[in-house]
C-alpha positions as CSV (number, residue, x, y, z in Angstrom):
1,M,-61.8,-3.6,47.8
2,I,-59.4,-2.7,44.9
3,L,-55.7,-2.0,45.5
4,I,-53.8,-0.4,42.7
5,V,-50.1,-0.8,43.1
6,D,-47.5,1.6,41.7
7,A,-49.5,2.7,38.6
8,Q,-47.6,5.9,38.7
9,K,-45.8,8.2,36.3
10,A,-42.4,7.0,37.3
11,E,-43.2,3.7,35.6
12,L,-43.8,5.5,32.2
13,V,-40.6,7.5,31.9
14,P,-38.8,7.1,28.5
15,E,-35.8,5.4,30.1
16,V,-38.0,2.6,31.5
17,L,-40.1,2.1,28.4
18,E,-37.1,2.2,26.1
19,K,-35.2,-0.3,28.3
20,Y,-38.2,-2.7,28.6
21,P,-40.2,-2.6,25.3
22,E,-42.3,-5.6,26.4
23,F,-43.4,-3.7,29.5
24,D,-44.3,-0.7,27.3
25,R,-46.6,-2.8,25.2
26,A,-48.1,-4.7,28.1
27,V,-48.8,-1.5,30.0
28,H,-50.4,0.4,27.1
29,D,-52.1,-2.5,25.3
30,R,-53.3,-4.6,28.2
31,A,-52.7,-3.5,31.8
32,L,-53.9,0.1,31.8
33,P,-57.1,-0.5,29.7
34,A,-57.9,-3.4,32.0
35,M,-57.1,-1.4,35.1
36,K,-59.3,1.4,34.0
37,R,-62.2,-1.1,33.5
38,L,-61.6,-2.6,36.9
39,I,-61.6,0.8,38.6
40,G,-64.7,2.0,36.8
41,G,-66.6,-1.2,37.4
42,A,-65.6,-1.3,41.1
43,R,-66.7,2.3,41.6
44,E,-70.0,1.6,39.9
45,K,-70.6,-1.3,42.3
46,G,-69.6,0.8,45.4
47,A,-66.3,-0.9,46.1
48,E,-63.4,1.1,47.6
49,V,-60.4,1.8,45.4
50,V,-57.1,2.4,47.3
51,Y,-53.8,3.3,45.6
52,T,-50.2,3.0,46.7
53,V,-47.3,4.7,45.0
54,I,-43.5,4.6,45.5
55,E,-42.8,8.0,47.1
56,A,-40.4,8.8,49.9
57,L,-41.7,10.7,52.9
58,T,-38.7,13.1,52.5
59,R,-37.2,14.9,49.6
60,D,-33.8,13.3,50.0
61,G,-35.2,9.8,50.5
62,R,-33.4,9.1,53.8
63,D,-36.6,7.2,55.0
64,R,-36.5,4.6,52.1
65,S,-35.9,0.9,52.7
66,L,-32.4,-0.4,52.3
67,D,-33.4,-2.2,49.2
68,H,-34.6,1.0,47.6
69,K,-31.4,2.8,48.6
70,L,-29.2,0.0,47.2
71,S,-31.3,-0.1,44.0
72,N,-31.2,3.7,43.7
73,I,-35.0,3.9,43.7
74,L,-36.0,7.4,44.7
75,V,-39.2,9.2,44.1
76,P,-38.9,12.3,46.4
77,R,-41.9,13.5,48.3
78,G,-44.0,15.7,46.1
79,S,-42.4,14.6,42.8
80,P,-44.7,14.5,39.8
81,L,-43.3,10.9,39.2
82,A,-45.3,9.8,42.3
83,E,-48.6,10.8,40.7
84,V,-50.9,8.1,39.6
85,I,-51.1,7.7,35.8
86,D,-53.9,10.0,34.5
87,M,-55.9,7.2,32.8
88,V,-56.4,5.4,36.2
89,A,-56.2,8.4,38.5
90,P,-57.9,8.4,41.9
91,R,-61.0,10.5,42.6
92,D,-60.7,13.3,45.2
93,D,-61.8,11.2,48.1
94,E,-59.9,8.0,47.3
95,I,-56.9,7.0,49.4
96,V,-53.4,7.1,48.1
97,L,-50.7,5.7,50.3
98,P,-47.0,6.5,49.7
99,K,-44.7,3.6,50.3
100,T,-41.0,3.6,50.8
101,S,-40.3,-0.1,50.2
102,S,-41.5,-2.8,47.8
103,G,-44.1,-4.0,50.3
104,V,-47.1,-1.9,50.9
105,F,-47.9,-3.8,54.1
106,N,-44.3,-3.1,55.3
107,S,-44.0,0.6,54.8
108,T,-47.5,2.0,55.1
109,N,-50.5,1.7,57.5
110,I,-52.5,-0.1,54.9
111,D,-53.5,-3.0,57.2
112,Y,-55.0,-0.4,59.6
113,V,-56.8,1.4,56.8
114,L,-58.2,-1.8,55.2
115,R,-59.5,-3.0,58.6
116,N,-61.1,0.4,59.2
117,L,-62.8,0.1,55.7
118,G,-64.0,-3.4,56.6
119,A,-62.1,-5.0,53.8
120,E,-61.9,-8.8,53.8
121,N,-61.2,-9.3,50.1
122,V,-58.5,-7.4,48.3
123,V,-58.2,-7.3,44.5
124,V,-54.7,-6.3,43.4
125,A,-53.7,-4.7,40.1
126,G,-50.6,-2.8,39.1
127,F,-46.9,-2.9,38.5
128,L,-44.6,-4.8,38.7
129,T,-46.3,-8.2,38.8
130,D,-43.2,-10.0,40.1
131,Q,-42.2,-7.4,42.6
132,C,-44.6,-5.0,44.4
133,V,-47.8,-6.8,43.3
134,D,-46.3,-10.1,44.5
135,M,-45.4,-8.6,47.9
136,A,-48.8,-7.1,48.3
137,I,-50.5,-10.4,47.6
138,R,-48.3,-12.5,49.8
139,D,-48.3,-10.0,52.7
140,G,-52.0,-9.5,52.5
141,A,-52.7,-13.2,52.5
142,D,-50.4,-13.6,55.5
143,R,-52.5,-11.0,57.3
144,G,-55.7,-12.9,56.7
145,Y,-57.1,-11.1,53.6
146,Y,-58.6,-13.1,50.8
147,M,-56.4,-11.9,48.0
148,V,-57.2,-11.8,44.3
149,C,-54.9,-10.8,41.5
150,A,-56.5,-9.1,38.5
151,T,-54.0,-10.7,36.1
152,N,-54.6,-8.7,32.9
153,A,-54.4,-5.4,34.9
154,C,-50.8,-6.1,35.9
155,A,-47.5,-6.0,34.0
156,S,-43.8,-6.6,34.5
157,Y,-40.7,-5.8,32.6
158,T,-41.0,-9.0,30.5
159,E,-43.9,-11.3,29.8
160,A,-41.8,-14.2,31.2
161,R,-41.5,-12.4,34.5
162,H,-45.2,-11.5,34.5
163,Q,-46.3,-15.1,33.9
164,G,-43.7,-16.5,36.3
165,A,-45.1,-14.3,39.1
166,F,-48.5,-16.0,38.7
167,K,-46.8,-19.4,39.2
168,A,-44.9,-18.2,42.2
169,F,-47.7,-16.5,44.1
170,G,-50.7,-18.3,42.7
171,G,-51.1,-20.3,46.0
172,Y,-51.6,-17.0,47.9
173,C,-54.5,-15.7,45.9
174,R,-57.1,-16.3,43.3
175,L,-56.0,-15.4,39.7
176,Q,-58.8,-13.8,37.8
177,T,-59.2,-11.5,34.8
178,V,-60.8,-8.1,35.3
179,D,-64.0,-9.4,33.8
180,E,-64.1,-12.3,36.2
181,V,-63.4,-9.9,39.1
182,L,-66.2,-7.6,38.1
183,A,-68.6,-10.5,37.8
184,D,-67.8,-11.5,41.4
185,I,-68.2,-8.0,42.9
186,V,-71.6,-7.8,44.5
């Protein structure tokens, strides 16, 4: 099972890309092409692809986590900024879960969904490596899933933060490139 974290249009707005040029390069040169290969290869092998995006359940965001409120993170319900980036967009019948905190396991029913899908192994890719990807990996491992991080299909605001995340959460998951992940999918 593949989990794509926050690969959404809000991450590609000019203000973000201008403020974080390393992120801009990492997303366009490495992460999105690798993510596209991961998704395509997983689909070919019959693996589920599930997405999560930051999106409030309300237009005013009153349902967001305290952290998102304090950090002024608001993607209102129905906003185009909540849409998955076209290059890696879901198919019609793939699941997209809106989340209102950094942790997909904390603010969605993903655990219930994954168990209903029969998932045991979860491969995570997306943004930001040291924030929402990190939380997904740690929280998934704590719930008994065998977690894998598709390292080259992730990005953070700086390369140092991206690489530092692997050192921080590496004990919770297997670190693999997209090619290694696809070779392991049976």
